[in-house]
Backbone as a ProteinNet text record, in pm:
[ID]
protein_1_A
[PRIMARY]
MLFTGIGVWTDWLTQLRLASDPAWHAGGIALTRYLPNGLGLAIAIACLAIVPFVPWRVAGAWIGLLSVVGALSLHTFGLLFLLPAMLLIRREISLIAAILIATYTLEGTWAAILICAISFSLSSRWAILREPVTPVLA
[TERTIARY]
9501.8	9428.4	9402.2	9409.5	9386.3	9493.9	9617.7	9727.6	9741.7	9716.2	9740.6	9615.9	9503.3	9379.7	9349.4	9230.2	9185.5	9250	9290.1	9347.8	9475	9560.9	9687.1	9658.4	9560.5	9527.5	9465.4	9381.4	9324.2	9430.9	9527.2	9639.4	9723.2	9741.1	9818.4	9747.6	9616.5	9540.6	9547.1	9547.9	9562.7	9699.3	9804.1	9937.9	9942.9	9874.7	9870.7	9805.1	9698.9	9633.7	9727.3	9799.4	9893.2	10008.3	10051.9	10166.5	10140.7	10017.2	9987.5	9954.5	9962.9	9934.7	10064.5	10081	10205.6	10232.6	10131.6	10151.7	10210.8	10209.6	10263	10414	10486.9	10632.3	10703.9	10655.1	10723.3	10706.9	10629.6	10605.1	10719.7	10816.8	10931.7	10920.8	11012.2	11022.8	11008.7	10947	10934.5	10853.4	10894.1	10825.2	10680.6	10655.9	10521.6	10422.4	10469.8	10379.8	10321.1	10388.7	10347.3	10279.4	10258.3	10189.9	10058.3	9966	9844.2	9879	9796.7	9826.1	9859.1	9782.2	9806	9937.5	9971.8	10095.8	10217.9	10210.6	10321.1	10347.3	10240.5	10254.8	10308.2	10266.7	10316.5	10467.1	10514.5	10658.6	10734	10680.7	10746.2	10751.4	10642.9	10638.8	10732.6	10738.2	10828.9	10974.4	11009.4	11146.3	11178.3	11081.8	11103.1	11116.2	11039	11041.9	11172.5	11238	11362.9	11481.2	11473.1	11586.1	11648.3	11572.5	11638.7	11715.3	11695.3	11756.9	11873.5	11915.3	12026.3	12157.4	12255.5	12386.1	12450.5	12499.7	12548.7	12675.2	12755.4	12879.9	12854.5	12744.6	12709.3	12571.4	12539.7	12407	12380.7	12479.7	12460.6	12421.3	12485.9	12454.8	12315	12280.6	12147.4	12036.9	12056.8	11953.3	11940.4	12050.1	12043.6	11967.6	11993.8	11925.2	11776.6	11744.9	11604	11531.2	11601.7	11535.6	11506.1	11585.6	11557.3	11442.4	11445.2	11340.4	11206.1	11205.3	11080.1	11038.4	11102.1	11070.1	10929.7	10861	10729.7	10741.9	10853.4	10884	11032.7	11066.4	11206.1	11238.4	11345.4	11397	11541.4	11602.6	11737.9	11836.3	11822.9	11915	11898	11783.4	11762.3	11841.4	11892.5	11972.7	12111.4	12146.1	12272.9	12279.9	12163.1	12161.4	12210.2	12221.7	12276.4	12428.5	12492.7	12638.8	12708.5	12665.5	12734.9	12730.9	12619.3	12611.5	12695.1	12696.1	12773.5	12923.7	12966.6	13108.7	13154.2	13059.7	13095.3	13088.6	13020.2	13017	13127.8	13152.1	13260.6	13244.4	13358	13356.2	13284.2	13301.8	13240	13087.6	13036.1	12891.3	12840.9	12916.4	12878.6	12881.2	12977.5	12986.7	12866.6	12825.7	12706.1	12584.1	12571.5	12459	12464.5	12583.1	12595.9	12560.1	12600.4	12566.3	12415.8	12352.4	12207.1	12135	12185.4	12126.4	12142.3	12256.1	12284	12196.2	12120.8	12028.9	11909.2	11883.9	11771.5	11637.7	11629.3	11501.9	11450.9	11320.9	11261.1	11314.8	11320.5	11366.9	11513.5	11597.7	11740.3	11766	11692.9	11711.3	11673	11557.7	11516.1	11598.6	11653.5	11747.3	11872.9	11920.7	12038.6	12011.6	11894.1	11859.3	11854.5	11794.2	11787.5	11925.6	12009	12145.3	12221.7	12211.8	12280.9	12225.3	12093.2	12030.2	12064.8	12054.6	12083.7	12231.3	12318.6	12462.6	12502.7	12449.8	12486.7	12432.1	12307.6	12249.4	12314.6	12360.5	12427.1	12577	12632.4	12777.1	12822.7	12731.9	12772.1	12792.6	12728.2	12744.9	12852.9	12859	12954.5	13054.8	13177.3	13283.9	13316.1	13282.9	13312.9	13234.4	13125.5	13046.1	13096.5	13186.5	13239.9	13361.4	13380.4	13502	13618.1	13725.3	13839.4	13906.5	13945.9	14012.3	14159.6	14206.8	14349.6	14423.6	14538.4	14612.4	14669	14669.6	14724.1	14871.3	14954.1	15097.6	15136.1	15215	15253.5	15371.8
8770.5	8709.4	8561.8	8524.2	8384.1	8293.5	8343.9	8262.5	8267.4	8384	8400.3	8389.6	8419.2	8417.4	8555	8572.1	8701.4	8735.3	8634.4	8656.9	8739.3	8713.3	8788.7	8935.4	8962.2	9100.4	9173.4	9108.4	9174.4	9196.7	9105.1	9125.8	9245.6	9259.9	9372.7	9504.9	9508.9	9630.1	9661.2	9559.2	9579.1	9640	9593.2	9649.6	9795.8	9829.7	9968.7	10057.4	10008.5	10084.8	10102.6	9998.9	10007.1	10102.9	10108.7	10191.9	10339.3	10382.2	10523.2	10549.7	10447.8	10462.2	10490	10609	10641	10550	10484	10396.2	10260.4	10227.8	10100	10112.1	10041.9	10055.4	10014	9912.1	9862.5	9955.4	10060.6	10151.6	10244.8	10254.3	10339.9	10475.4	10564	10695.4	10810.2	10785.3	10888.8	11007.3	11125.1	11247.4	11245.9	11187.7	11187.3	11107.6	11019.3	10942.3	11028.1	11134.2	11215.9	11345.3	11360.8	11477.8	11433.9	11526.6	11489.5	11435.2	11344.5	11276.5	11372.5	11476.2	11569.8	11644	11684.8	11759.2	11669.2	11546.6	11452.9	11423.2	11403.1	11377.7	11500.9	11619.7	11743.6	11758.6	11722.9	11729.9	11631.7	11511.4	11411.9	11459	11517	11566.8	11686.3	11773.7	11889.2	11843.3	11741.5	11688.6	11631.1	11564.9	11513.8	11626.7	11733	11845.3	11923.5	11921.6	11995.3	11924.6	11794.6	11714.6	11769.4	11809.5	11858.5	11989.3	12057.9	12188.2	12187.1	12070.5	12065.6	12090.6	12150.3	12173.1	12040	12030.3	11902.6	11855.9	11945.9	11905.6	11829.8	11859.1	11791.9	11726.9	11678.9	11621.9	11498.9	11415.2	11295.9	11329.6	11429.8	11471	11531.7	11616.6	11677.8	11574.2	11484.5	11383.6	11289	11254.9	11172.6	11241.3	11368.6	11445.8	11458.9	11487	11498.5	11365	11256.4	11125.9	11086.6	11134.2	11106.6	11193.7	11320.7	11412.3	11378.8	11346	11322	11176.9	11090.9	10948.2	10921.3	10833.3	10790.5	10677.1	10607.5	10502	10511	10532.5	10551.5	10468.3	10393.4	10316.1	10358.2	10309.7	10352.3	10325.6	10214.3	10185.1	10283.5	10350	10450.7	10577.8	10593.4	10711.1	10705.2	10592.5	10583	10684.3	10725.5	10825.4	10961.6	10980.9	11105.7	11111	10996.8	10992.4	11089.1	11102.3	11199	11341.2	11381.3	11515.2	11522.7	11415.3	11414.8	11419.9	11368.9	11373.5	11511.8	11595.6	11729.2	11835.4	11807.6	11905.3	11871.5	11960	11940.8	11810.5	11750.5	11623.3	11632.5	11744.5	11761	11758.2	11823.4	11827.7	11689.5	11623	11488	11391.3	11408.1	11320.9	11339.1	11463	11489.3	11423.9	11437.1	11374.2	11222.2	11164.5	11019.4	10972.7	11048	11012.2	11019.3	11120.6	11131.9	11018.3	10978.1	10864.7	10737.4	10724	10604.7	10593.2	10696.4	10685	10597.3	10576.8	10495.9	10546	10675.4	10734.8	10821.7	10842.3	10926.2	11068.7	11120.4	11258.5	11274	11178.4	11184.9	11174	11085.3	11066.8	11191.4	11249.7	11368.7	11490.6	11495.6	11602.9	11590.4	11466.9	11444.4	11483.1	11446.7	11482.3	11634	11702.3	11849.7	11912.9	11863.8	11918.2	11899.2	11780.6	11752.5	11837.7	11848	11924.4	12073	12128.6	12271.8	12299.7	12217.7	12239.1	12226.5	12124.2	12104.5	12215.2	12254.5	12357	12493	12521	12649.1	12646	12527.3	12517.7	12582.2	12599.7	12665.9	12815.2	12870.7	13013.6	13037.4	12950.4	12968	12854.7	12889.3	12789.4	12721.4	12783.4	12723.4	12593.9	12573.7	12451.4	12339.4	12371.3	12269	12202.3	12078	12006.4	12063.4	12106	12161.5	12053.7	12093.8	12002.1	11996	11877.1	11862.2	11820.8	11880.3	11845.2	11702.5	11633.7	11498.7	11509.7	11451.2	11455.5	11338.8	11367.2	11262.7	11184.9
7313	7420.5	7392.7	7266.4	7232.4	7292.2	7299.4	7348.8	7500.6	7561	7703.8	7789.6	7733.8	7811.2	7867.5	7917.7	7969.2	8103.5	8179.1	8312.1	8309.2	8211.9	8200.7	8172.3	8089.9	8055.6	8173.9	8249.9	8368.7	8474.9	8486.7	8578.7	8535.9	8405.3	8353.1	8383.7	8368.3	8400.7	8550.7	8632.6	8776.8	8807.8	8741.7	8760.7	8717.7	8610.8	8566.3	8671.8	8734.7	8840.1	8959.2	8994.1	9106.2	9076.9	8952.9	8916.7	8942.7	8939.5	8965.2	9111.8	9196.8	9339.2	9414.3	9474.8	9545.3	9665.6	9718	9833.2	9793.2	9664.6	9618.8	9606.1	9691.1	9699.4	9570.5	9503.7	9384	9264.7	9277.7	9167.2	9135.7	9223.4	9197.4	9263.2	9226	9290.7	9191.9	9078.8	8976.2	9029.3	8991.3	9031.7	8984.9	8871.3	8814.1	8897.9	8983.4	9070.3	9181.1	9218.1	9331.5	9289.6	9162.5	9108.7	9046.3	9025.9	8953	8814.1	8764	8637.2	8523.5	8506.3	8396.4	8410.9	8531.9	8555.1	8535.7	8585.9	8567.6	8421.2	8346.5	8203.4	8130.7	8173.9	8112.8	8135.5	8254.6	8282.3	8194.1	8178.5	8093	7947.9	7899.8	7761.6	7745.3	7845.7	7839.1	7834.1	7911.8	7907.5	7770.3	7708.3	7572.2	7471.2	7490.4	7396.4	7405.2	7519.5	7538.3	7472.3	7456.9	7407.3	7278.3	7175.4	7053	7072	7183	7202.8	7301.7	7348.5	7443.3	7369.6	7436.9	7372.3	7333.7	7213.7	7162.6	7232.6	7285.8	7353.1	7483.3	7547.6	7673.2	7662	7544.1	7520	7606.2	7626.3	7707.9	7850.4	7905.9	8042.7	8050.9	7954.3	7955	7935.2	7842	7815.3	7934.5	7998.2	8117.9	8229.5	8248.5	8351.7	8321.1	8195.7	8157.1	8166.7	8139.5	8148.9	8292.5	8386	8527	8576.4	8542.9	8589.6	8525.9	8399.1	8329.4	8320.8	8399.7	8393.2	8444.8	8376.7	8423.4	8524	8521.4	8618.1	8647.5	8773	8809.6	8932.2	8922.3	9034.5	9056.6	9162.4	9196.6	9083	9013.6	8903.4	8788.4	8777.3	8673.9	8697.9	8820.4	8851.2	8788.4	8728.4	8656.8	8542.5	8491.6	8385.2	8433.8	8565.3	8620	8611.3	8592.3	8595.3	8498.9	8373.1	8287.8	8343.2	8399.7	8459.4	8585.9	8664	8787.8	8760.4	8646.6	8612.7	8567.5	8527.9	8479.6	8588.3	8698.3	8807.1	8906.6	8999.4	9096	9172.8	9205.1	9277.5	9410.7	9479.9	9610.8	9600	9498.7	9478.4	9436.3	9348.7	9306.2	9423.8	9512.7	9629.4	9721.6	9740.7	9822	9757.5	9626.5	9556.1	9569.9	9556.9	9569.6	9710.8	9810.5	9948.8	9969.4	9914.3	9927.8	9855.1	9739.8	9668.7	9751.7	9819.1	9898.3	10022.8	10055.7	10168.5	10134.8	10006.6	9958.6	10011.8	10031.8	10072.7	9958.9	9955.8	9852.6	9861.8	9982	10001.8	9963.4	10007.4	9974.9	9826.3	9761.7	9617.6	9540.9	9574.4	9500.7	9537.6	9658.7	9692.7	9607.2	9588.8	9504.2	9359.7	9309.9	9172.2	9156.6	9252.6	9246.4	9254.4	9344.4	9356.8	9226.8	9169.6	9043.6	8930.1	8921.8	8813.3	8823	8941.2	8957.6	8932.4	8990.3	8971.5	8825.1	8758	8618.8	8530.2	8552	8465.5	8487.4	8607.5	8633.7	8605.3	8583.2	8562.3	8431.9	8336.9	8212.9	8235.7	8338.2	8368.9	8473.9	8573.9	8683.2	8681.9	8649.3	8636.2	8768.4	8878.9	9009.5	9031.5	8958	8970.7	8880.6	8786.2	8695	8755.3	8716.8	8758	8678.5	8748.3	8673.7	8588.2	8470.7	8377.9	8412.8	8437.8	8470.2	8344	8319.7	8198	8209.8	8098.3	8093.1	8054.9	8138.9	8112.4	8022.6	7921	7825.9	7873.9
[MASK]
++++++++++++++++++++++++++++++++++++++++++++++++++++++++++++++++++++++++++++++++++++++++++++++++++++++++++++++++++++++++++++++++++++++++++

């Protein structure tokens, strides 16, 4: 505070208050903003707790998906973490998710996240949800 003064710190506290207000547009689209504080934080902690138990072969996709769902602050550019999961599910499903993200609406974005999350998590059981592997010709 000696270098910046008290004004910068009070402005920072004001920003923190705004960040938890769902009516503040610049706060992002994180799920935790629309839930009670304790529940949102519990979801974020649960996503962090799951990380050590994800399958190592698809760890990037799982961690990307968990980072989007459990984000405390999420903007449209943060949805790039969904790409590894979107590349592993069928193209048709990924295309629907991409179209929903492109609506730039809260509902469309979270519908895309849900479609991607459900498809990816069930793709290990049902092969019809996975993108078929095409052989590479030499």
